Phi, psi and omega in degrees: 000139179232145180268129180228175183232126175291165178300332179288349181100354181283127178278147175210164181251130183242137174285105185295340178292343182266000182289126176257312181224149168232123183233150174245123183206054340282343174289163179269119177256133176242122176252132181264168177296342178273001184072007170290150181228138178233145173247127185234161179285328184294143175292157182305318180300324180289320177298316178299314180302315180294321179294319178295316179299318177300313181299321178296316180296320180297318183285340180268350183291130178289145177274128181247000000 
């Protein structure tokens, strides 16, 4: 899960595993595998960075 900000300034948490596309036009659009679409304040590179960091953390978590 990654924390992002809507254009209105409202923060929300997104399941990064559902990201299908990230586009810049000039706002950052995120399209999910469910075909839901979000427009966020963060630049595309930052969304990618957070998604990669999330994936790394998930894979490093020990199974208990």
